[in-house]
Legacy VTK file of the C-alpha trace (Angstrom):
# vtk DataFile Version 3.0
C-alpha trace
ASCII
DATASET POLYDATA
POINTS 239 float
-13.334 2.285 -9.809
-12.160 5.675 -8.488
-9.418 7.360 -10.556
-6.170 7.977 -8.716
-5.495 11.738 -8.678
-1.721 11.350 -9.088
-0.390 8.259 -10.884
-3.215 8.084 -13.451
-2.505 11.570 -14.747
1.232 11.971 -14.091
2.765 8.469 -14.207
6.294 9.734 -14.949
6.260 12.106 -11.981
4.846 9.352 -9.793
7.707 7.123 -10.922
10.134 9.747 -9.613
8.148 9.866 -6.372
8.411 6.088 -5.991
12.179 6.285 -6.392
12.375 8.985 -3.719
10.231 7.188 -1.156
11.626 5.181 1.739
15.237 5.313 0.606
16.285 3.181 3.580
13.910 0.319 2.793
12.127 0.435 6.143
8.752 -0.490 4.664
9.880 -3.673 2.966
11.795 -4.638 6.112
8.610 -4.184 8.148
6.481 -6.163 5.688
9.007 -8.984 5.598
9.038 -9.115 9.412
5.312 -9.940 9.502
5.010 -11.927 6.275
8.227 -13.125 4.649
7.382 -13.778 0.994
10.424 -15.923 0.146
9.259 -18.901 -1.934
5.654 -17.788 -1.415
2.824 -16.362 -3.549
2.229 -12.603 -3.445
-0.621 -10.460 -4.768
0.118 -6.729 -5.080
-3.222 -4.904 -5.193
-3.183 -1.582 -7.035
0.309 -2.272 -8.336
0.218 0.760 -10.642
3.105 0.692 -13.089
4.594 -2.254 -11.203
7.293 -0.410 -9.286
7.285 -2.850 -6.353
6.774 -6.069 -8.302
10.489 -6.795 -8.957
11.239 -6.507 -5.241
8.729 -9.222 -4.425
9.754 -11.273 -7.467
13.382 -11.473 -6.335
12.402 -13.928 -3.581
8.816 -15.015 -4.184
7.786 -18.110 -6.078
4.933 -16.268 -7.803
3.844 -12.631 -7.918
0.562 -11.287 -9.269
0.092 -7.570 -9.843
-3.506 -6.335 -9.842
-4.222 -2.991 -11.533
-7.641 -1.673 -12.661
-6.309 1.120 -14.913
-5.261 -0.520 -18.178
-2.561 2.021 -19.193
-0.795 1.388 -15.878
-1.248 -2.362 -16.241
0.459 -2.152 -19.639
3.382 -0.258 -18.068
3.625 -2.852 -15.314
3.722 -5.697 -17.848
6.521 -3.938 -19.695
8.483 -3.497 -16.474
8.303 -7.193 -15.544
8.540 -8.655 -19.063
11.765 -10.449 -18.191
10.508 -11.925 -14.915
8.998 -15.362 -15.457
7.396 -15.531 -12.008
5.352 -12.311 -12.364
1.951 -11.812 -13.957
0.017 -8.543 -14.205
-3.774 -8.662 -14.435
-6.287 -5.919 -15.142
-8.741 -6.333 -12.268
-10.169 -4.680 -9.169
-9.412 -5.171 -5.503
-12.952 -6.358 -4.826
-12.900 -8.922 -7.657
-9.535 -10.666 -7.769
-9.006 -13.250 -10.558
-7.334 -15.544 -8.049
-8.416 -18.932 -6.668
-9.512 -19.364 -3.063
-6.791 -19.953 -0.473
-3.821 -19.779 -2.841
-1.977 -16.617 -1.714
0.420 -16.060 1.186
0.651 -12.260 1.103
-1.787 -9.660 -0.215
0.027 -6.321 -0.311
-1.564 -2.931 -0.955
0.436 0.277 -0.657
-1.500 3.550 -0.774
-4.075 1.850 -2.995
-7.798 1.126 -2.519
-7.671 0.367 1.227
-8.251 3.846 2.615
-10.670 3.032 5.445
-14.496 2.883 5.461
-15.743 1.632 2.098
-12.980 -0.888 1.451
-14.822 -3.764 3.114
-15.397 -5.657 -0.168
-11.655 -5.654 -0.818
-10.933 -6.991 2.668
-13.423 -9.814 2.143
-11.845 -10.607 -1.220
-8.329 -10.630 0.245
-9.440 -13.014 2.978
-10.928 -15.286 0.310
-7.708 -15.657 -1.677
-5.380 -15.930 1.325
-4.217 -19.340 2.455
-4.519 -20.154 6.171
-1.867 -18.143 7.999
-1.538 -15.673 5.128
-1.617 -11.924 5.675
-3.276 -8.855 4.176
-0.789 -5.996 4.595
-2.128 -2.503 3.947
0.399 0.338 3.893
-0.825 3.923 3.934
0.464 7.341 4.934
0.173 8.396 8.575
-1.557 11.763 8.481
-0.990 12.271 12.218
2.788 12.703 11.765
4.597 15.869 10.676
5.488 17.151 8.201
3.755 15.108 5.499
0.687 14.461 7.616
0.243 18.191 8.175
0.218 18.755 4.423
-2.253 15.896 3.910
-4.705 17.261 6.466
-4.411 20.777 5.050
-5.094 19.479 1.545
-7.850 17.042 2.615
-9.669 18.764 5.500
-12.376 16.093 5.595
-9.896 13.231 5.986
-9.948 11.837 9.542
-6.878 9.660 10.220
-8.190 8.595 13.616
-11.431 7.339 12.050
-9.413 5.363 9.500
-7.352 3.729 12.228
-10.514 2.914 14.176
-12.001 1.298 11.082
-9.022 -1.001 10.540
-8.865 -1.858 14.243
-12.553 -2.837 14.198
-11.833 -5.092 11.200
-9.216 -7.036 13.150
-6.029 -5.379 11.863
-2.890 -4.799 13.919
-1.213 -1.412 13.479
2.484 -0.570 13.201
3.880 2.898 12.501
6.979 3.056 10.328
9.279 6.059 9.976
10.912 6.546 6.577
12.943 9.117 4.695
12.094 10.536 1.263
15.026 11.896 -0.754
14.769 13.542 -4.166
17.558 14.127 -6.700
16.898 17.880 -6.798
14.384 20.589 -5.895
12.737 20.466 -9.318
11.673 16.838 -8.905
10.551 17.589 -5.366
8.403 20.465 -6.667
6.881 18.277 -9.376
5.949 15.593 -6.851
4.425 18.086 -4.419
2.431 19.415 -7.373
0.741 16.070 -8.077
0.146 15.215 -4.429
-1.326 18.495 -3.217
-3.234 21.521 -4.413
-1.227 24.622 -5.396
-1.361 26.359 -2.004
-0.351 23.328 0.049
2.311 22.377 -2.514
3.864 25.862 -2.182
3.743 25.644 1.614
5.392 22.219 1.506
8.192 23.460 -0.725
8.876 26.354 1.642
8.903 23.973 4.621
11.498 21.598 3.145
15.103 22.634 3.559
16.954 20.773 0.833
15.634 17.635 -0.881
14.783 15.269 2.010
12.163 14.966 4.730
10.700 12.351 7.058
7.458 10.521 6.252
5.646 8.150 8.600
3.524 5.289 7.294
1.010 2.983 8.922
1.074 -0.750 8.321
-2.229 -2.508 8.969
-1.983 -6.315 9.121
-4.774 -8.874 9.264
-4.057 -12.603 9.134
-6.238 -15.417 7.957
-6.627 -17.969 10.753
-4.276 -20.922 10.349
-6.595 -23.451 11.961
-10.062 -23.970 13.320
-11.147 -21.176 15.616
-12.946 -22.449 18.696
-15.242 -20.098 20.519
-14.850 -20.453 24.261
-18.189 -20.244 26.051
-18.162 -19.509 29.772
-20.620 -21.193 32.150
-21.627 -19.972 35.537
-21.331 -22.586 38.239
-23.337 -22.813 41.424
LINES 1 240
239 0 1 2 3 4 5 6 7 8 9 10 11 12 13 14 15 16 17 18 19 20 21 22 23 24 25 26 27 28 29 30 31 32 33 34 35 36 37 38 39 40 41 42 43 44 45 46 47 48 49 50 51 52 53 54 55 56 57 58 59 60 61 62 63 64 65 66 67 68 69 70 71 72 73 74 75 76 77 78 79 80 81 82 83 84 85 86 87 88 89 90 91 92 93 94 95 96 97 98 99 100 101 102 103 104 105 106 107 108 109 110 111 112 113 114 115 116 117 118 119 120 121 122 123 124 125 126 127 128 129 130 131 132 133 134 135 136 137 138 139 140 141 142 143 144 145 146 147 148 149 150 151 152 153 154 155 156 157 158 159 160 161 162 163 164 165 166 167 168 169 170 171 172 173 174 175 176 177 178 179 180 181 182 183 184 185 186 187 188 189 190 191 192 193 194 195 196 197 198 199 200 201 202 203 204 205 206 207 208 209 210 211 212 213 214 215 216 217 218 219 220 221 222 223 224 225 226 227 228 229 230 231 232 233 234 235 236 237 238
């Protein structure tokens, strides 16, 4: 288990960041377009403090939040205490306490699935998915300005092209989604930049933002579990 550098240490600031992200709801619209969770079973991997669980719970039959960091799992349980169709479990992405073939959507947003090394989690997601179900991985697109520029400056060894190649080789389809982040004021914006980036990049980001809003592009990687028997077609030379 690798500690998250932001939400583990500054959960209240990360909560403000969650509220500022994707104010137009483009990400949930995109996820619903590939895997509508109405009356279905959803697993949210790396659910953190449970920010997204109520959104899924509004339409899903059952929602399971998976969080390895117990303090965050406790916060998530508190958040969903009044929702009878939601359960939060302390577990890891590569060891889900979920029965085989019982889930329609496995969702992970900026959690665990960061490219090479996440193979065990992919295998585990495929195990719990029912035929036709989908693993939807949402991460930040570091090829798009301005947020991607700040990411690459702060993480010079991060190769977004290599990450995309990894997911493509694992059978994922890729969709890019443009969103807007909007903060209530410059102070909250500064606090969020301070937990996402080192001091120099955070200062550069603050200088680059005019006001309290900026565009952020995400990537949505989707892999489905086959809905039926896959037949391998074998060609035969004639003559």
